[in-house]
N, C-alpha and C positions, 0 to 999 in steps of 0.2 A: 385930328386923329382921321386915318385912313382906313376905309372900308374895302377890304380884299373881296374882290367879287370872281365867282367859280363860273365858268364858261359852263353854257347848257351842256355840253358834250360831254363835260366831265362829270356831270351828275347821273349819266347813265347808269342801269341796273347790271350791264355786262360789263365787271369791271376788267375781265379778261381783255375783251375787246380794246378796251381804254389803255390798258397797260401795253398792248401791242401796239398801238397807234402812237403810245408815248414814245415808244423807242425810235419808230420811223420818224415821227417829227423832230425828235432831239437830234438824230442826225443830219436830217435835210436843214435844220436852221442853225447847226453848230457853225461858230464863226471864230472858234480860237486859233492860234497859233501853232502850227506843225513843227517839229524840229528836224523834219526834211530825213528822217530814217537812219537815224545814227547808230552805229554798230554798238553790240553790248547791252547793256541793259535796257528794258522797255522804257523805263524812266529814270534821270538821275537818282542815284542812290537806292533803286531798287534791287533787291536780290534776285528778281526774275529777268531772264533774258527775252529776246524778242521772238524766238521760236516757241519758248515755254509760254508765253503769254498767247502766242496766235494759236496753241493748242488747247489751251484752257478757255480761250474765247469759244472756241469750237463745242469744246465739250457744256460750257453754259448755254450756248445757244440751241444745242441739240436738247437739254434738258427742258429749256424753256418751249421750244415749239412741240415737244411729246404734251407738255401741260395744255398749250393752247389747242393742239390736235384732240386731247381726250375731251376738253370742253364742248367743242365743235361736235364731235363724233358721238359722245355719250347719248345725245338726243335723238339721234338716229338708230341707238341701240346697236352699236359696232363696236363701243369702248364701254366697259364696266367697272371702271375706277376713275376718280377724280381727283383723289388727295396728290394736289401737286408739290413741287420742289420750288416754285417760284419765289425768289428772295434769298434761296439758300445754295444758289449755285456755285456760290463762294467753297463749297466743301469739295468742290474738285481739286481744289489745292492740296487737302490731305491725301486724296487718291494719285495725285501727280507725285507727292514726295514720299510715299510709301511704297511697298512692293507688292506684286501681285500674290505673294505668298505670305504677306501679313494677313492672318486671318481677320475676316470684317463682319462686325454686326452692326446693321444698320437701321438708322431713323428713316421714316418712310419719306421724307423730303430729301431724297439720297440720289435724285436724277443727275447732277452734275458730277457727283463722285464716280458714278456707276458708267458715265459716259466717257470719263478720262480713265479710270482703271481700264477700261477695254482697250486703251491704247497700250496697254503693256504687253499684249499677247499678238501676234498677226494673225490676220484673217478673221478677225471676229468683228461682228457689227451691233454695235449699241442700239442704234434706230430700230433694225428689224427684230431684234431679240426683244426689247422693250415693247414694241409694237404687237408681237406676239402674246405676251402676257398682259396688255391693257386689253385685248381681244378676246382673253380668256381662251386662247388657241390649245388644242392639243398638242400641238407643235412648239408651244413655249417650252424654251430648253430650261428654264428654271424651274417652274412647279409642275408642268404637264397641263395647263389650263386651269389648276386648281384653285389659283388665287393669284392676284396682281401683287409680286412679291420683287424686291430686288435681291438676287441671287445669281450665283453662276459657281458651278463646280470649278472650273479650271482656272477662276479668278478668286478662288477662296472667299467667296462672299456666301456665307451661310443664311440661307433665305430666312426671313422674318416677316410676319404679318403687322398687323396695326399693333405693335406692341406698347406698353406704357410701363416703360423702364423693366419689363421682364427678363429682357435679354442681357442686362449688365451683370447678373451674378454668372452667368456662361461664359461670358466674354473675358471677366476675370479668371474664371476657371481655367480657360483656353491660355491665357497668359501665364499663369502658374504652370499649367501642363507642359508648356514648352519646355521649362527648365527640368520639370519631374521626369520628362523622358530621358535627359541626359543623366539624371541622376540613377536612374534603374536602368541604364544601358537599353533603352527602346528606341529602335529606329524611327524617329520621328518624320513623318511625310512632309515637313516644312523646315528650313533651315534653323539652326541653332539660335540664330540671332533676330530671329523673327519676333515681330510685336502683335499684341492682338488690339484691332481698331474697335470703337464702340461709340457709336454716336446716339445721340437721343436730345430731346428739345428742352428749353429752361423750365418749362412747366413739369416735364417727366421728373428732372432733378429734385422735386421735393418728394417723389413717390417713396414709401417705405422700403420697396426693393431695390430701387436705386441707392438709396441711403444704406442698406444693408451691405451693397457692393462696395459703396466707396469707404464704408468702416472697415470691412474685411481687407480691402486692398491696403489700408494705412495699417492695420494690424499684421498684415505681412511685412511689409517693408520696414516697420517698427523692428521686427527681429532680422532685419538684413536679409530677408529672403526674397529672390528675384521675383517681380511680379510686372512684367513689362506690358502693361495695359494703357493705350491711348484711350481717354476718356473725351470724347469731343461733344461740348455742350454747345448745340446750336441755338443760341440767344436770340429769338425773335421777339420777344417782348410779350408773348400772349401764348395763351392756351386754349384753343378753340376761342372762346369769348372772354376767358379771364385774363386779366392783365397781370403779369409780372410785375412787381415794384420796380421803379428804375433801380439800378444798382444792386438788387438783389443777389444775384448769382456771383457777382464778383465780391461781394460781401462775405457771403456764404462760403466760399472755396479758397479766396485768396490766401488766407492764412492757416488752412488746414496742415496740420504736421502730417508729415509721410505722404501728404498727397500733394504733388509739386504742380504748382499753377503758373499757366502761361495764357496771355491773351493775344488774339488775333483777329485783325478787321476782315472780315468775311466779305465784306461789302465792296472793298479795294483790293484787287489782285496784286498790282503795284505794291502796294504796302504790306497787305497780310502774308505774301509769301515768304518773306522773311521771318516773320513771327511764326507761321505755322512750321517752317523749317526747324526752327528752334526747338519746338515742342518735340516734332517728331526724333530729331537728333539726341536730343536729351533722354527721351523713352528708351531709343535703341541703345545708346551707350550705356546709361547709368542701370537699366534693367528695373527702373522703380515706376511706379503707378504716377500717370502724369494727366494732368487735367488740362485740357485746351478748352479755353472759353472763347469760343468763334461767335463773333458779332454777326447775325444776319437780320433778315426782315421777312415779313410774310406778307405778299401781296396776292392778290386774287382771292383772299378768304382762305379759311380750312380747307374746303373741298367746293366741288361745284354746287352742292347743295346750300352752301353757307352764303347767302346773300347779306353780305356786311352792309349794304346801303341802308337795310332794314332796321338795323339796330347800333349803326354806329355813325357818328357824325361825319357830314361830307367832307367839310375840312380837315378833319383827321385822317380819312381815307387817302384825301389827294396828298397830305403831308408824308403819309406813310409810302405811297406811290412814288414819290420824288426819291426816296431812298433805294429804289431799284438798283441792285448793283450792275444790271446789264447797262444802264445808263452810265454808270462809272466805267465800266470795261468799254462802253463805245468812246467815251472821251479819250481813254487812254490809247485806244487803236489811233484815233484820229490826231491826239496830241503828239504821239511818237513818230508819226509819219509811216507807220504800218500799213495803213489802207486809207485812202480817199473816201469821201462820203459814199460816192457811188459804188466802189469796191463793197463796201461795209454793207451797205443796203442791199447789194447783190448777194453776198455771202448769207445775211439773214433771210432772204426771200429763197435762196436755194435750199437751205436746210429746213426752211418751212415745206417746200415741194417734196423733199426727201421723207420727211416725217408722216405727210399725209399720204404719201404712194405707199409707203411701208404700212401705213394702218389699212388702206384699202385692200393691199395685198394680203395682212392679216386677216382681215376679216372673210377672207375667201378660203382660208385655211380650214382643215378640220377642227371640228369641236368635241368636247366630251359628249358622247350621246347614250352610254350605257352606265349603270349602276357599277357593274363589273369595273369599268375603266376609273370611275372615280375613285374606288376603295384599293385597286390592285396594289399601290404602294404604301398602305395605311399598315397592315400587318402580314409581310411576307413571311411565308411558312414553308419551308423544304423539309418534310419529315424526314425522309430517308438520309439525308446529309446530316440533320441534327441530330438524329438516332445514332449514327455512325460517330458523330463527334462526342456526343454524352458518353458512350461506352468506349471511347479512345483512353487507354490506361495513362496515368501520368509516369514520368521516367522512373524506374524501380530506385536508383540509386538517390534521386533527390527526395524520394520519399524516406526513405531510411535515414537519409540526414536530418529530415524534418522532424521526423517521429522519435529519432535516437538510437534506433537500433532495429535490426531485423525483426526483434521478438516483441518491439513495441507496435510494430504495425496494425492498425485498427482491426483488420479483419482477423487477426490472430489473438483476439484478447474476448473476454467475456461479452455476452450481451451488455449494453448499456443504455442509457436513458437519453432523451431527446438532446439537450444541451451539449452532451460529450457528443453525440454522434453530428451534431452541425458543425461543432469544432473540427472533429476529424475531417469533413467533406471539405472544410473550409482550407485546411491545410494540404490535402489533395489538390483542390483547384490553383493555390499557390504554387505546388510543383508543377501543375500541368501547364499553367499558363504564366510565364514570368513577368507578362505586362499586368497582371492583376496587382489592384491597390484596395486596401480596406481601411476605410476613415469614419470618423464622425466623434460623438463625445465618449470620451472615457475607454474608448476601444484598445488602447495602446497597452501602457503598461499595467494598468489595472485590468484589462481583458473583459471589459464590459461590465456593466452593472450586474448581469447574471452570469459573468465569468464564461460566455460564450466563445469571446474571442481569447481566451486566455493561451499564452504561449505563442501566439502569432507573433507577437513584435519581437519577442527573443528570437525566433526561428527565421524571421524575414526580414527583420530591422526595420528602422525607422523610416527608411526611404518608400517603403513598401505598405508599412501599418503605422498609421498616426492619428493623433487627436485632432480636431479642428475646434475653432471658436463655435461658440453654443449657438448656433445659428442655421436651423434647417434649410432655409432658403439657399444659404452660400453653401451648405454640403451638397446640395442638389445640382448648384450651379458648377461648383467643383467637379462632380461627376460627369456632367455635360462637357466641361472642357477635356478632361481626361479621354472620353471617350471620343471627341473629334479629333484627337490625335492618335488614337488607335490603341489606346489602353483599354483593360478589362476593368471599370470602377466597379467595388462593392461598397458603397455608401450604407451606413447604418442609420436608422432613425430610431432613437431611442424608445419610442413610444409611439402607438399608433395615434394618439390624440396630438402628437407633435408633428405629424405629416400635415396636418390641416394648416399649420402656418406656412407651409409651404409648397402646398399642393400645385399650384399654378406652374411652377417649374416642371412637373412631371406633365402635368395635364395640358398647359398651353405652350410648354417648349421642349421638352426632351421628346414626348410620346407624339408631338405634331411634325417633327422634323422630316421624317421619311414620308410624311404625306404631301409636306408642303415642298419638298425639295425631288420629287417623283421619285425617291428612293436612291436619289445620288449622295445623300448626306445621311449618317445613321448616329444614332446614341447609344451603343450597345453596353447595358448594365442591367447589375443586378441589384436592385434596392432592398435591403435587408429591413424589416419592420417588426420589432416588438409589439405584440398587441393583444388585444381581445380581453376577457374578463376572467373571474374567477379566482382570482389571488387572495381569497379568504378574507376579502374586506379591507385588505390592505390598499392604500393610496388613493382610493375614490376615484373620480373620473378619468383623471388624466393617466392612471396606471391601469385602468380596466376599460379603455375605449372600445366599443364595439361597433363603430361607424364604418362598415365595411363599404357600404355604397360609395364612399367619397373614392375607392378605388374602382370600383366595378364600373363607374361613370366615365372612365378615361379610355376615349378609342384607342385602339391597337394595343393597350397594357396587356401583360401577362399576369395573372396573379395564381401564385399557387399558395397553399395552407396546408402543412402536414400534420398530423395529429401524434406521429410515432417517429422515432429516430431513425430506421432504415429507409422509411418513406422520404424523411428530408434529405439525406445524403444522396437519395438516387434523384429527388426533385430538383437539388441544386446542380448535379451534373448537368440535367436537361435545360435548366434556366440558363445556366452558362453558355450551352452549346448554341441555345436560342440568341444569345446576344453575339457569340463570335459568328456564327453562319450566317443568320437573318438580320443581324444588327437591332435586336427587339430589345424595347424598354421593358423589363421584367421587375416584378415585386415579388418577394419571399415573405410572406406573413406568418411569423413565428409565435404560436400561442405561449405567453408567459409562463401560464399556469401550469404547463405541462413539460416544461423544460427539465424539471427534476423529478417528474413522477416516475415512479418505479413499480408500483403495484396497479391492479386492475380492480379486483371485487374485494379483496381485504388486505389489511396490513401483512406486508412480508410475501405477498404472493409471487411478485417479481414478475407479473406477466404483462407489464407495460415496458420491460427490458426487451432490446431486440441486437441479433449480431449486425455487425457492421456489413453491408453488402459489397460483394467482390467489384473489383474495378470496373468489369465490362457490364454490370447492372446498371440501367437507368429507367427513368421513368417516362414514358411518353405523354407528349403534352394531352391534356383531357382524360386519361386513364385513371380511372378511380379502383377504389379498394372494395371487394364485397366479403362480408363476412356470413358464413352458411347461406350460400349461394341457393342451394335447393329450397330454403324455407320461403313459404309463398302465403302465409296466414295475415302477415302484417310486415310490411317493407318499412324501414326507418330511412330516411335520406339525413345525411347530417355531414359535417366538416369539423376540423379542429377539436375544440373541447368537446363538443358534442359527440363525437365519435365514442370515447369510452363511457361518457354517461349513456347512451344509448345501448352500448354493449351490457352496461350493468342493469339497466331497466330492462332489457329483453329477458333477462332470467326471472326478474320480479313478473313480467307480463306472460311468460310461460307458464310459471308457477299459477299464476292466478287464472288465467283463461285456457291455458292448455295449446297456445298458437306456438306456432314455430315462425320465428322472427329473423329475419335478413336486415343485416344492417350494413348500409353502403356509404361509404366515405369518398366523398366526391374528390377531395385532394386540390382539385383547380377549380377557382372560384370566377375565372376571366381568363378565357371565354368557357363559359360552362359548356359541357358535353350534353347537349341535349339528344342526341342520339342515344347516349349512353343511359341518360334517365329515363327515357322513354323505354328503352330495352328492360329495365330493371322493373318498371312500372308494369309492363304489359303482363307479368304473371303475379301481380300482387293482387290478394284479396282485399286488402286494407292498405291505405298509405299515409305515413306520418312524417312530417318534414319537421327536424329539429335544428332551428335556426339562432345561433346565439347572437345575431344581428338584432336590430330593434324592428319592433312592428309593421312600421311604415317605410324602413329601409334597411332591408337587410339582402339576404340570398334566397330566401324562402319564395318570394315572389316569382324568381326568374324559375325555379325548380317547378311550380306549380304550374306556370306557364308553360313550360315545355312540356309537362304531362298533358294539360287540356289540349294543346295543340297538337299533341300526338294521338289524340282520339280518347281519351281514357278519362272523360270528365264522368262517367259513373262511379268510379271508385270512390267508396267512402274515405274520407281522408280527414286529417286535423293538422293542424299547425301549432307547434309550441315555440314559441319566440318570445326575445326580450321586450321589454316594454319602452314606449316611447320617451325615455327621460334619460338623464345621466346618472351615472353609476355612483351611488352615494358611499360612505365609508362605513368601515366594519360590517356588523351581519345585516344591517339593512341592504347591502348589496346583493344579497339572495334573494331579495324580494322582488327584483328587479329583473334578475338574469333566470333563463330557464334551468331546472335540476332535474335530476334522475327520478323524483316524485312527480314532477308536472309530466314528464314522459309518460309516466305510467298511468296518471290520471286521463291522459288523452287517449290511451289505448282502454281504459273503461269507457269512454266516452263512445269509442267507436264500437265496442262490445255491445 
């Protein structure tokens, strides 16, 4: 039995330093035979030529030295990110074999890919651009110093942060959008035969969000619809500290129907290049979802703070480090005669010098120093341009064709209820914006669960109005894909409760894109969400969800909630304009219980029916509606279902206490118009907040905070709010949601 001894040097804590020395020593002691520099393939039988190998090697070394630089300069507080790409440098092959117009959504270990893609356009410097990002410099061309991201506007790399599979749905959405643009005659910003690239780790492939993307890709391909996405699983065998079982990725994906599997050795450029090439060409030519299983390894730990020596046996670490792809690339360079040992070491050290010089220069560049700079790209808003766009009329001839005749134009019809006016406004948006798409569950032929989208499929056909699989995550992933290519998506989430299944697609992905790309990339969309309570006991929690906070917590999101039909139409025009002009992600929260409401005070009074507003009428962001503006004995703040409830309660309060009651419909829930709230509170003798959200998580806290911070703490006030519980079935629902009588009772307490 032979006992293998590990040299003392190899047992050090600084594995980055050891990997660096491993490369140098490997080259110095190499004693193989060179083929003397034969022209053609880098090695016999390889699909990779000598120039290609030389450039890929440079990209690999740039990636490696950026990692090494980050480990050294992090302790000097000159670099602020140390999740590296070491062991994954083979992904440079994917970059070389694809185009810079193929949208890329990348794993955070993509230094090699980025260095190689920079080669696609002249005059770009991957080292300096990356150094600026590592240093969180305001001059970082990807995010403006907001985060270390792999991203580039000219190279079509849409920036990701430390995603765990959450980018896969929008990558697939973008792939589907490539073909969708052609179907609707939309001028796509990228070539028609582009593919979408999406890379991720073996551990992330198990994530529910990843699985939904794989399923949706196969679902699409099964119907013979184009979905040219290249899923690149960079399999290094470990997720932080949790090992992936040997063979699991291949076993899990090799035989999946309608997800075409390819394997490539990412540790060996000479062997892996042809394998990657086969996958890329298959994806581009067949337009089918393709799964590229790229073998990688992970050296130097998960990040700079991961001291693997403390939890991983030294023998295992040494064995992993021996699989370093740069050692194989060095052997290829020497074996092929492309470089001598001295030339290769000189090349290696020159790139080190270049990376450190760039990092030192980046450290001298300006940083973000003000809050205004931080949030500048988060929620851009140009009020005048938005107002002008919202008031711009749709082409008259298209409207006549969509509605059926001149006489059927909605402004010529009697006042109607909320559902019909939303439907009319959607028809108008489709006439106004030929790039508009509406999709979701049951929205097409059926016209939606509540017929809100009735007639749209017939008027605008299945290429613009279509059903999706029952998967909210993928619905919002599709929306991002369409938005990435310049379309205007109107995805429908059937119920607010269903939004929670997919919240991160808006919170972590769509709404963050402008922020992390410094407003270079946008996700313009209007997400329609049917929700809130008061369906007379029908459906229980999933059809009466009042968790509005899930929306209010998303930075940059705009949320509007109308209570009546004319407001809904004008609000939709503004939401669409916000998306088109400022690239905003917006949500249109539709109170289900008010869809068909016609009466206000008593059956048959028709006082909750309203005329369709003229084309030049739109609702400015933040503008509320005030009923009985001169009344000041009691001011009631509310929204959605609470507005008609408050108006009915106001009659009883006046009869009981003789008070003149003003009802304020906020209409916009995010952002709350605090100045408007304070203005209405300033003249109030008493204040009542009617919030159909929950006691601990609604809208009321924001209203009360605005009033208090506006200096009106002394005003007597009450809050009528939902209970901290799920909504039960049948009549029990009215025990947990506020009602007319609760508002009157609150007024009694104020009296």
